[in-house]
N, C-alpha and C positions, 0 to 999 in steps of 0.2 A: 503493500500500499504505500500509495507517495502522502509525506505526510507537507505541508506546503502554508507560507505566513503569508500574513493579507498587513501592512501597515497602512494610517490615514496619511503618514510624510515618512521619510526617514532623510534624517541630514547626521551627515559626518559629528563628533562627538556628542547624537541626540541622545541619551539616557533611556529610551527605547530602542532604537532603533540597534545600539549595543546590545542588550537585552537578544533581539529579535536572532542576532548576529548568531550569540553564544548560542544560543537554544539551534536555529540552524547547521555550527558545529558538527555543535552531539549528533541532532537526528541524522546527518549523515554518515554519520557510522553505523548505521542500520538499515536507513532506505535513503532515496531521490526525496532531497528538498530544495525548496526557491522562497525568494522572498520578494513577493509585488507589493508593491505602495503606490499609489497615487499620485502624489506628489514629489519627486522625486530628485536631487538636484540635478543643471546641467552638465557636470562634470557625474559621468555614472561610476561609481565607487563599492569595492569590496562584491560584483553583480548582484547589483539589487534591479530586479528587473520592473518596468512599469504596471501598473497593475491592467492594463488594455492585453495584455499581453497575457494574463492568465488565462489557460484554456478552458472552454466551454466544460459542463458537467456531460458526464459520461464516456469519454475517450478513454479512462482508466479509473479502477479503485484506487478514493485517497478521501486526506484529511485535510479540512482546513483550519487554519486556529488564526481565530482576527483578531489583534488587537488594537482594542478600548482605550484612547484618552481626546479623544474630540471627533464630532461627529462631520461628516461629509454625508450628502446626499447620496450623488453618487456612487459613493464606495455602498450604500445602504443598497443602492439600485443592483449594484455587481452582487453581494452578498444573498441575496433576494433572489436572483435569477440561477443562482447555484443551487444545486440540490444536495450535495455534498454533507454528507455530516459537519457539524460543526464547535470546534473547541471555544470558548471566549476568555479570552486573556484577558483582568479586567486591569487600570493602571491609574486606574481615578479619573474624573471628568471633574476639574477644576467647577464651580458655581459660577453661572454669566455674571452675578451680580458684579463681582469687582472688574468686568472688564468693559458694562455697561455704559458709563463715562467716558470710556477711554473709543471703546472700538463697535459699533452695536453690531455688524457681519457677524466678527471673532464672536461674541457673547451668543447670535442666534446659534455659530456653530455648536456653540457646547451647550445651550438646551437642545438641538437637535442629537446630538449624541448622547445625553442620558432617556431621553426619549428612544432609541435606535437599543439603546440597550436592553429597554424594559418590551419591547417589540419583540426582539431577536430571542427571547426566554423557552417557547416555546421550542428553538431549530436549534439550539444549545445543547448538544451533550453533554458535556464536560464544560461549568466552569470554576473557571478558576483565579482567585484574587493572589498580586500578589504580595497582600500585606492581609493583617487583620480587618484592618479599619477599614480595605474597601471593599474584604466580604461581609463583613453589616451593611455597606450599603448594598451589596446586591440582593441579599436575603431579605432589606424592607423594601425589593422591587419581586421580589417573591421568588428568586432563585431559592433552589435548596444544595443541599450537601454541595457546598461549594470547598475546594479544596487552598488553601493555603500552599502558594512555595513561593518567591520569590525569583521563578522562569528568568534564570538568564541572569541573574546579577554576581557581575565579576569584579567586587572591587579595589582588588588587586591587579585590573588589566595591566595600568601602568610602571609599574614598578621596571620594569625593566627595558619601558620604553627610553630610547637619551636623549637628553634634554636638549630645548632652542632655548634662547637665549628670549625674553619679551623684554627687559624691563632691563635699570640699570643693578648691576649685580651688587652694589654696594649700602644700599638700601636696605635700612633693618628698622624695628624688625618689621615684619610684615603678617596681617590680619587677611586673611582670601577667606572670600563667600565663591562661589561658584553655581549655575542657574541661567536659567534665561531671566533678562530684564522683561520682571510681565508684574501685574498692579500685586498677584497677590504675594507676591515675594518682600515686598517692604522693602524696596530697595531706599530708600528715603530715612528710614531707620539708621542704616546702616550709614549714609552719609552723616547723620545727626551725633550719631555713636563716634565718629571721627572726630571731628567738631570739640566735641565734649575730651576727649581724648586728645587733641593741643591743645586748645583753647583754658581748660579746667585740669588739667593730670600733665600737665606738657611733656606730653609725650607722643613726639614723632614717629607717628605707623603707618608705612603706606594698607592703603585697606584696597587693596584690589578684587575688583568685582569683575566677573569675566562670567561671560554671556552675551550672546546673539537678543538682538530688539525686533523680535518676531511682528508684535506690536509700536507700529511709526509711531503713534498720538504718547503714547507711554513712554519709551524709548527720547522720545526727544524732549518732554517734560522733566524726562530722572535729568536728562544732559544738561539743560538748565538749571535743573536743581543745583545738581554740582557745582558747579559753576559762579552761581548768588551764595553758597553757602557758606563762605569764608574761609573753607579747610583746601591745602593744596594737596590734602594725603591723598584725596579718591582717586581711582585711575579705573575708571571704566576702559576696556580693553578687547569688549567686543567679541567676538569669537574667536577662541588660540585653536590650534594646530595640537594636537597628544601629547608630540614632543613638549611644545610649550607651555602646555598643562601639567603633564611630568612635573617641567621646573620650576616651576611656580606651589606646588605642590612642595616641593621635596626642601622651597624655601620659606615653604609656609612656618611659624608661627604657632599663631591660633587658626585655627578654621569656626568663621559666623555665618549660621543661617539666621535672618529673621523671619522665614516664610510663616505663612499662617494659611496653607490650605498644600500637603505632601500626602501621592498615595503610598511613597517609602522612601523617595529621597537618597540617592547613588551616591551623589558626590560628600555629603561627610563621614561616610562609609569608604570614599576611593580616600580621604586623608585621612582615617585614622586607620588607614593599609599605608601609609609614608610618617606615621610616629604621631600626627599634627593632631593637640587636641581640640578638642568641639564643643566650641556653644552654640545653645540653640535654645527658644524658649520652645513648652509646651503643646503644641496643636497640633490636632490631625493623626496624620501617622509619629513625627518623628520621637512621640516617646518611647512607642512599640519599636521600630528601627534603631534607634541610637541605644536602648537599653537601659543600663544603668552605666556605658562609659561614657557619656560627655558632663558637663554640667550645664543643666535644663535650668531655665528660667522661670517665673510665673508667666500665663500666656499672653498677661498685661504689662509684661516689663518692655518697659519705653527706654530709648536710649541712654539714659544716665545710668540703667542699671546693663545693660549692655555692655559698658562701657568700662563698671565696674566689673564684671565680670571677664572681660578681654583682657584689663589691667591686672589680677588676679592670677590669671593661666601666664601670664608674660614672665612677670614675679613672683608666684607664688609657685617654685621648679619643683618642688615633691611631689604638690598637688598634682599638676602637668603631668607628671611622671605616672601617677595611677592612673588618670586617666590616660596617658597610653598604656599603660598596659590593661587595661579594662579593652581599651578599645582593640586591643591584640584577639584577646576573647573572646567580645566580639563578631569579629571577622569568622570565627569559625563556624559560624553557623549562615553563613553565607557562603564557605565554601563551592567555588563550582561545580568541585563532583559531585559535592551532596546534591543541591540543590537539582543540579540536575536531572542525577541518580533518581531525583523526588521528585522531578516533572513528567519523566519515562515514566516513573510507577501511575502516575495519574492516566498518560493518553493512556496504558496498558490495558484497560477494562474496554475504552472504545472502538479496538483496531481490532 
């Protein structure tokens, strides 16, 4: 039986794309497997194919795996036209309320995605959630027997990646945040945190915010906010190569996220793989993902509390070392061999 994956969008450095690639590598050890995406980069990479090239049903016995993270009506139509058994991998769909002030079309796609997941319930032979937080959402939509597997997670994927310099190597310390520039990531809190550290704690730390800006209006607003912030220590790098990202992880002294909605969140786990202590707030799946291996602040913590937490991790070396050790232990739960085996075991009953 062939097993193929469907993505709404594929992009280099994108966490869901990376997870799909890890799954494909595992599946190719036992069968024929491809990835098809509706939105693909102009420069093809990793053998990912346009969704229009997915053959129609009936030619061969096969299973389709659909990664759900946003809606796209044309993808929904393709899936509806296929008669193959369908596995749903739910990465979570961010509530549209975060995006309505910035991009009504993007918000509409998010709303469509949640309706689509509910509508697909009768078609899905196996629902998989990459976190328990996501599984609870599926259960609220009427799904039963949801399997929780962080399918394709590979936090250590960049450990052996040769570095590529992206910034002045003499700047220190470095506080790193990785993720797309999107409203629910609360980038403005990171900027405010940097200002508190610089003007009140006297700490000139580089705050590197790594990621592209899919919502142009919000990305422009964040860039303008950085210019007006009164701090010179924030750098919006945009999208970077894996080599540049590996360099930033190696140089980072603290990893921080202000995000308020995550279905799993791989970047802080990647930071743990590099021995970087992590600071986050208790929102969505972050406490579940990070376990006891990060400094977790209250959900309503603001830039002052975040600055205090970052300062503590930079100066309390024994505490930072404790988190590093906890991080190593936490990562054993996301070992690729373990998660891949669990994913294949979950597929076995429907093959």
